TORKOL-4160 file (C-alpha; in steps of 0.2 Angstrom, whole numbers, padded with zeros to 4 digits, m for minus):
272
<pt num="1" X="0201" Y="0084" Z="m0019"/>
<pt num="2" X="0185" Y="0086" Z="m0013"/>
<pt num="3" X="0183" Y="0103" Z="m0016"/>
<pt num="4" X="0187" Y="0099" Z="m0032"/>
<pt num="5" X="0174" Y="0087" Z="m0034"/>
<pt num="6" X="0162" Y="0099" Z="m0027"/>
<pt num="7" X="0165" Y="0112" Z="m0038"/>
<pt num="8" X="0165" Y="0099" Z="m0052"/>
<pt num="9" X="0147" Y="0097" Z="m0047"/>
<pt num="10" X="0142" Y="0116" Z="m0049"/>
<pt num="11" X="0142" Y="0118" Z="m0029"/>
<pt num="12" X="0151" Y="0135" Z="m0023"/>
<pt num="13" X="0154" Y="0132" Z="m0006"/>
<pt num="14" X="0154" Y="0147" Z="0006"/>
<pt num="15" X="0166" Y="0153" Z="0018"/>
<pt num="16" X="0160" Y="0143" Z="0033"/>
<pt num="17" X="0158" Y="0126" Z="0022"/>
<pt num="18" X="0176" Y="0130" Z="0014"/>
<pt num="19" X="0184" Y="0131" Z="0030"/>
<pt num="20" X="0177" Y="0115" Z="0035"/>
<pt num="21" X="0181" Y="0106" Z="0018"/>
<pt num="22" X="0200" Y="0112" Z="0020"/>
<pt num="23" X="0203" Y="0106" Z="0036"/>
<pt num="24" X="0193" Y="0090" Z="0034"/>
<pt num="25" X="0206" Y="0089" Z="0017"/>
<pt num="26" X="0222" Y="0093" Z="0028"/>
<pt num="27" X="0216" Y="0078" Z="0042"/>
<pt num="28" X="0216" Y="0066" Z="0025"/>
<pt num="29" X="0233" Y="0073" Z="0019"/>
<pt num="30" X="0242" Y="0071" Z="0033"/>
<pt num="31" X="0248" Y="0052" Z="0029"/>
<pt num="32" X="0249" Y="0056" Z="0011"/>
<pt num="33" X="0261" Y="0064" Z="m0001"/>
<pt num="34" X="0258" Y="0066" Z="m0021"/>
<pt num="35" X="0244" Y="0057" Z="m0029"/>
<pt num="36" X="0231" Y="0047" Z="m0021"/>
<pt num="37" X="0230" Y="0030" Z="m0022"/>
<pt num="38" X="0211" Y="0024" Z="m0021"/>
<pt num="39" X="0216" Y="0007" Z="m0019"/>
<pt num="40" X="0223" Y="0012" Z="m0001"/>
<pt num="41" X="0210" Y="0025" Z="0002"/>
<pt num="42" X="0195" Y="0015" Z="m0007"/>
<pt num="43" X="0180" Y="0026" Z="0005"/>
<pt num="44" X="0187" Y="0042" Z="m0001"/>
<pt num="45" X="0176" Y="0043" Z="m0015"/>
<pt num="46" X="0161" Y="0036" Z="m0008"/>
<pt num="47" X="0164" Y="0051" Z="0006"/>
<pt num="48" X="0165" Y="0065" Z="m0008"/>
<pt num="49" X="0150" Y="0057" Z="m0016"/>
<pt num="50" X="0138" Y="0056" Z="0000"/>
<pt num="51" X="0146" Y="0073" Z="0004"/>
<pt num="52" X="0141" Y="0081" Z="m0013"/>
<pt num="53" X="0124" Y="0074" Z="m0018"/>
<pt num="54" X="0118" Y="0069" Z="m0002"/>
<pt num="55" X="0108" Y="0052" Z="0003"/>
<pt num="56" X="0091" Y="0046" Z="0003"/>
<pt num="57" X="0084" Y="0030" Z="0012"/>
<pt num="58" X="0077" Y="0017" Z="0003"/>
<pt num="59" X="0063" Y="0004" Z="0008"/>
<pt num="60" X="0060" Y="m0013" Z="0003"/>
<pt num="61" X="0043" Y="m0020" Z="0001"/>
<pt num="62" X="0037" Y="m0037" Z="m0005"/>
<pt num="63" X="0020" Y="m0037" Z="m0015"/>
<pt num="64" X="0009" Y="m0051" Z="m0020"/>
<pt num="65" X="m0006" Y="m0047" Z="m0030"/>
<pt num="66" X="m0018" Y="m0063" Z="m0037"/>
<pt num="67" X="m0034" Y="m0059" Z="m0049"/>
<pt num="68" X="m0048" Y="m0070" Z="m0054"/>
<pt num="69" X="m0046" Y="m0074" Z="m0072"/>
<pt num="70" X="m0066" Y="m0079" Z="m0074"/>
<pt num="71" X="m0072" Y="m0060" Z="m0071"/>
<pt num="72" X="m0069" Y="m0046" Z="m0084"/>
<pt num="73" X="m0061" Y="m0035" Z="m0072"/>
<pt num="74" X="m0061" Y="m0022" Z="m0084"/>
<pt num="75" X="m0077" Y="m0021" Z="m0083"/>
<pt num="76" X="m0077" Y="m0014" Z="m0066"/>
<pt num="77" X="m0074" Y="0004" Z="m0062"/>
<pt num="78" X="m0082" Y="0012" Z="m0046"/>
<pt num="79" X="m0078" Y="0006" Z="m0028"/>
<pt num="80" X="m0083" Y="0008" Z="m0011"/>
<pt num="81" X="m0071" Y="0007" Z="0002"/>
<pt num="82" X="m0074" Y="m0004" Z="0017"/>
<pt num="83" X="m0063" Y="m0008" Z="0033"/>
<pt num="84" X="m0061" Y="m0028" Z="0034"/>
<pt num="85" X="m0054" Y="m0027" Z="0052"/>
<pt num="86" X="m0067" Y="m0027" Z="0063"/>
<pt num="87" X="m0058" Y="m0018" Z="0075"/>
<pt num="88" X="m0054" Y="m0003" Z="0064"/>
<pt num="89" X="m0068" Y="0008" Z="0061"/>
<pt num="90" X="m0072" Y="0018" Z="0045"/>
<pt num="91" X="m0073" Y="0033" Z="0055"/>
<pt num="92" X="m0058" Y="0031" Z="0061"/>
<pt num="93" X="m0045" Y="0044" Z="0060"/>
<pt num="94" X="m0031" Y="0034" Z="0052"/>
<pt num="95" X="m0043" Y="0024" Z="0043"/>
<pt num="96" X="m0047" Y="0039" Z="0034"/>
<pt num="97" X="m0030" Y="0045" Z="0030"/>
<pt num="98" X="m0026" Y="0026" Z="0024"/>
<pt num="99" X="m0040" Y="0026" Z="0012"/>
<pt num="100" X="m0036" Y="0042" Z="0003"/>
<pt num="101" X="m0019" Y="0035" Z="0001"/>
<pt num="102" X="m0027" Y="0019" Z="m0007"/>
<pt num="103" X="m0040" Y="0030" Z="m0017"/>
<pt num="104" X="m0026" Y="0039" Z="m0025"/>
<pt num="105" X="m0018" Y="0021" Z="m0029"/>
<pt num="106" X="m0034" Y="0016" Z="m0037"/>
<pt num="107" X="m0034" Y="0032" Z="m0048"/>
<pt num="108" X="m0019" Y="0028" Z="m0056"/>
<pt num="109" X="m0029" Y="0014" Z="m0065"/>
<pt num="110" X="m0044" Y="0020" Z="m0068"/>
<pt num="111" X="m0056" Y="0017" Z="m0054"/>
<pt num="112" X="m0067" Y="0029" Z="m0045"/>
<pt num="113" X="m0078" Y="0030" Z="m0029"/>
<pt num="114" X="m0095" Y="0028" Z="m0032"/>
<pt num="115" X="m0107" Y="0038" Z="m0022"/>
<pt num="116" X="m0114" Y="0022" Z="m0013"/>
<pt num="117" X="m0113" Y="0005" Z="m0010"/>
<pt num="118" X="m0128" Y="0001" Z="m0021"/>
<pt num="119" X="m0121" Y="0012" Z="m0038"/>
<pt num="120" X="m0101" Y="0002" Z="m0032"/>
<pt num="121" X="m0095" Y="m0012" Z="m0046"/>
<pt num="122" X="m0084" Y="m0017" Z="m0031"/>
<pt num="123" X="m0082" Y="m0016" Z="m0014"/>
<pt num="124" X="m0064" Y="m0013" Z="m0008"/>
<pt num="125" X="m0058" Y="m0021" Z="0008"/>
<pt num="126" X="m0043" Y="m0013" Z="0017"/>
<pt num="127" X="m0035" Y="m0020" Z="0032"/>
<pt num="128" X="m0018" Y="m0015" Z="0039"/>
<pt num="129" X="m0007" Y="m0015" Z="0053"/>
<pt num="130" X="0010" Y="m0018" Z="0061"/>
<pt num="131" X="0016" Y="m0034" Z="0071"/>
<pt num="132" X="0024" Y="m0037" Z="0087"/>
<pt num="133" X="0042" Y="m0035" Z="0088"/>
<pt num="134" X="0055" Y="m0049" Z="0080"/>
<pt num="135" X="0074" Y="m0052" Z="0084"/>
<pt num="136" X="0083" Y="m0055" Z="0068"/>
<pt num="137" X="0102" Y="m0052" Z="0065"/>
<pt num="138" X="0110" Y="m0041" Z="0054"/>
<pt num="139" X="0127" Y="m0041" Z="0048"/>
<pt num="140" X="0138" Y="m0026" Z="0046"/>
<pt num="141" X="0156" Y="m0026" Z="0036"/>
<pt num="142" X="0169" Y="m0014" Z="0042"/>
<pt num="143" X="0185" Y="m0010" Z="0032"/>
<pt num="144" X="0200" Y="m0014" Z="0042"/>
<pt num="145" X="0215" Y="m0002" Z="0040"/>
<pt num="146" X="0235" Y="m0005" Z="0045"/>
<pt num="147" X="0248" Y="0006" Z="0046"/>
<pt num="148" X="0263" Y="0002" Z="0035"/>
<pt num="149" X="0280" Y="0004" Z="0031"/>
<pt num="150" X="0287" Y="0023" Z="0035"/>
<pt num="151" X="0303" Y="0029" Z="0043"/>
<pt num="152" X="0322" Y="0037" Z="0040"/>
<pt num="153" X="0333" Y="0031" Z="0025"/>
<pt num="154" X="0351" Y="0037" Z="0020"/>
<pt num="155" X="0355" Y="0043" Z="0003"/>
<pt num="156" X="0371" Y="0048" Z="m0004"/>
<pt num="157" X="0373" Y="0057" Z="m0018"/>
<pt num="158" X="0388" Y="0062" Z="m0030"/>
<pt num="159" X="0394" Y="0078" Z="m0030"/>
<pt num="160" X="0409" Y="0082" Z="m0044"/>
<pt num="161" X="0419" Y="0098" Z="m0041"/>
<pt num="162" X="0428" Y="0109" Z="m0053"/>
<pt num="163" X="0443" Y="0099" Z="m0054"/>
<pt num="164" X="0433" Y="0081" Z="m0057"/>
<pt num="165" X="0436" Y="0075" Z="m0039"/>
<pt num="166" X="0420" Y="0067" Z="m0032"/>
<pt num="167" X="0415" Y="0067" Z="m0017"/>
<pt num="168" X="0398" Y="0060" Z="m0007"/>
<pt num="169" X="0382" Y="0071" Z="0002"/>
<pt num="170" X="0373" Y="0061" Z="0014"/>
<pt num="171" X="0355" Y="0066" Z="0016"/>
<pt num="172" X="0342" Y="0057" Z="0028"/>
<pt num="173" X="0325" Y="0057" Z="0018"/>
<pt num="174" X="0308" Y="0054" Z="0030"/>
<pt num="175" X="0297" Y="0040" Z="0023"/>
<pt num="176" X="0279" Y="0043" Z="0028"/>
<pt num="177" X="0268" Y="0030" Z="0034"/>
<pt num="178" X="0255" Y="0022" Z="0023"/>
<pt num="179" X="0237" Y="0016" Z="0027"/>
<pt num="180" X="0231" Y="0003" Z="0019"/>
<pt num="181" X="0216" Y="m0008" Z="0019"/>
<pt num="182" X="0221" Y="m0025" Z="0025"/>
<pt num="183" X="0203" Y="m0035" Z="0027"/>
<pt num="184" X="0186" Y="m0036" Z="0030"/>
<pt num="185" X="0179" Y="m0035" Z="0048"/>
<pt num="186" X="0160" Y="m0043" Z="0048"/>
<pt num="187" X="0152" Y="m0041" Z="0065"/>
<pt num="188" X="0131" Y="m0051" Z="0068"/>
<pt num="189" X="0121" Y="m0041" Z="0079"/>
<pt num="190" X="0103" Y="m0043" Z="0086"/>
<pt num="191" X="0091" Y="m0030" Z="0080"/>
<pt num="192" X="0073" Y="m0027" Z="0085"/>
<pt num="193" X="0061" Y="m0029" Z="0069"/>
<pt num="194" X="0044" Y="m0024" Z="0064"/>
<pt num="195" X="0032" Y="m0032" Z="0049"/>
<pt num="196" X="0019" Y="m0020" Z="0043"/>
<pt num="197" X="0007" Y="m0024" Z="0031"/>
<pt num="198" X="m0007" Y="m0016" Z="0019"/>
<pt num="199" X="m0020" Y="m0029" Z="0011"/>
<pt num="200" X="m0034" Y="m0023" Z="m0003"/>
<pt num="201" X="m0045" Y="m0035" Z="m0008"/>
<pt num="202" X="m0060" Y="m0030" Z="m0021"/>
<pt num="203" X="m0076" Y="m0041" Z="m0020"/>
<pt num="204" X="m0091" Y="m0039" Z="m0036"/>
<pt num="205" X="m0103" Y="m0030" Z="m0031"/>
<pt num="206" X="m0115" Y="m0031" Z="m0045"/>
<pt num="207" X="m0122" Y="m0048" Z="m0043"/>
<pt num="208" X="m0120" Y="m0056" Z="m0028"/>
<pt num="209" X="m0123" Y="m0072" Z="m0023"/>
<pt num="210" X="m0134" Y="m0073" Z="m0004"/>
<pt num="211" X="m0127" Y="m0092" Z="m0001"/>
<pt num="212" X="m0110" Y="m0088" Z="m0006"/>
<pt num="213" X="m0107" Y="m0069" Z="m0004"/>
<pt num="214" X="m0098" Y="m0058" Z="m0016"/>
<pt num="215" X="m0084" Y="m0066" Z="m0028"/>
<pt num="216" X="m0067" Y="m0061" Z="m0027"/>
<pt num="217" X="m0061" Y="m0051" Z="m0041"/>
<pt num="218" X="m0041" Y="m0049" Z="m0033"/>
<pt num="219" X="m0032" Y="m0044" Z="m0019"/>
<pt num="220" X="m0015" Y="m0037" Z="m0015"/>
<pt num="221" X="m0004" Y="m0039" Z="0001"/>
<pt num="222" X="0010" Y="m0028" Z="0003"/>
<pt num="223" X="0023" Y="m0029" Z="0019"/>
<pt num="224" X="0040" Y="m0023" Z="0024"/>
<pt num="225" X="0049" Y="m0027" Z="0038"/>
<pt num="226" X="0064" Y="m0017" Z="0045"/>
<pt num="227" X="0068" Y="m0009" Z="0060"/>
<pt num="228" X="0054" Y="0005" Z="0062"/>
<pt num="229" X="0037" Y="0003" Z="0070"/>
<pt num="230" X="0029" Y="0018" Z="0062"/>
<pt num="231" X="0015" Y="0011" Z="0052"/>
<pt num="232" X="0008" Y="0027" Z="0048"/>
<pt num="233" X="0024" Y="0032" Z="0039"/>
<pt num="234" X="0024" Y="0018" Z="0030"/>
<pt num="235" X="0007" Y="0018" Z="0023"/>
<pt num="236" X="0009" Y="0031" Z="0009"/>
<pt num="237" X="0024" Y="0020" Z="0004"/>
<pt num="238" X="0014" Y="0003" Z="0004"/>
<pt num="239" X="0001" Y="0009" Z="m0006"/>
<pt num="240" X="0014" Y="0019" Z="m0016"/>
<pt num="241" X="0021" Y="m0001" Z="m0019"/>
<pt num="242" X="0004" Y="m0007" Z="m0023"/>
<pt num="243" X="0001" Y="0003" Z="m0038"/>
<pt num="244" X="0010" Y="m0005" Z="m0050"/>
<pt num="245" X="0000" Y="m0021" Z="m0046"/>
<pt num="246" X="m0017" Y="m0019" Z="m0043"/>
<pt num="247" X="m0029" Y="m0030" Z="m0053"/>
<pt num="248" X="m0014" Y="m0041" Z="m0059"/>
<pt num="249" X="m0007" Y="m0058" Z="m0056"/>
<pt num="250" X="0011" Y="m0057" Z="m0050"/>
<pt num="251" X="0011" Y="m0077" Z="m0048"/>
<pt num="252" X="0022" Y="m0075" Z="m0033"/>
<pt num="253" X="0031" Y="m0061" Z="m0021"/>
<pt num="254" X="0040" Y="m0049" Z="m0031"/>
<pt num="255" X="0051" Y="m0035" Z="m0022"/>
<pt num="256" X="0047" Y="m0017" Z="m0024"/>
<pt num="257" X="0061" Y="m0003" Z="m0016"/>
<pt num="258" X="0056" Y="0015" Z="m0017"/>
<pt num="259" X="0062" Y="0031" Z="m0010"/>
<pt num="260" X="0052" Y="0045" Z="0001"/>
<pt num="261" X="0055" Y="0056" Z="m0015"/>
<pt num="262" X="0050" Y="0046" Z="m0030"/>
<pt num="263" X="0038" Y="0053" Z="m0041"/>
<pt num="264" X="0026" Y="0039" Z="m0036"/>
<pt num="265" X="0026" Y="0040" Z="m0017"/>
<pt num="266" X="0023" Y="0060" Z="m0022"/>
<pt num="267" X="0009" Y="0055" Z="m0032"/>
<pt num="268" X="0000" Y="0046" Z="m0017"/>
<pt num="269" X="0004" Y="0056" Z="m0003"/>
<pt num="270" X="m0004" Y="0073" Z="m0011"/>
<pt num="271" X="m0019" Y="0064" Z="m0015"/>
<pt num="272" X="m0034" Y="0069" Z="m0024"/>
């Protein structure tokens, strides 16, 4: 069945792969005869799909964006980037990499970098980081299978000879056992998680009130919480998650799901 699915997908396995697939099918066919009962073997279509198409990891982000309705933000186009974290220098290599992702994200909204701070309409503050490890709990659901039936039975078959006499021939028939899913087992296990974040804050740089400082134009906060503490890997993903909401007002946290091969992620990684 798996080899049929592969051919339907236009994939012609080579000899080595064909040998592996054949041996896999033999293992699956041991307890079965005739047609496959998909209720009995509910995971086989899923396994076939995974083997044929592969799988990509998806990442979930929470995005919270707000803007200042009193400022005509569409008039602000040029910017300069600064670090809002006193512990992260703008000459830091990681900051420069993060700033490049942010520049690309901002370009999708028509923003461009000014030659210097005096000619910038906005100051874009960037901060990012990863939190301390936390212990969370995750529930895993696994199917539970049981073997049922099987054994031997005796069947008497009538046989009529040429004189019309009826005799019975006894035959022993073997019935293979069947494997069925009988339930779901749930396990709750502790996992270590890390929260990563990226915050972008835009401030009006045109007319600054020295007593109050620059007025905030918009702000966007992106975070992700999972088992990875690889901040560098997640910076372009968080920048990509921010793109649809830069300068907007989400009114509450909104969820964004991305995959590494998404066009938006590729756009941010490629840079300007």
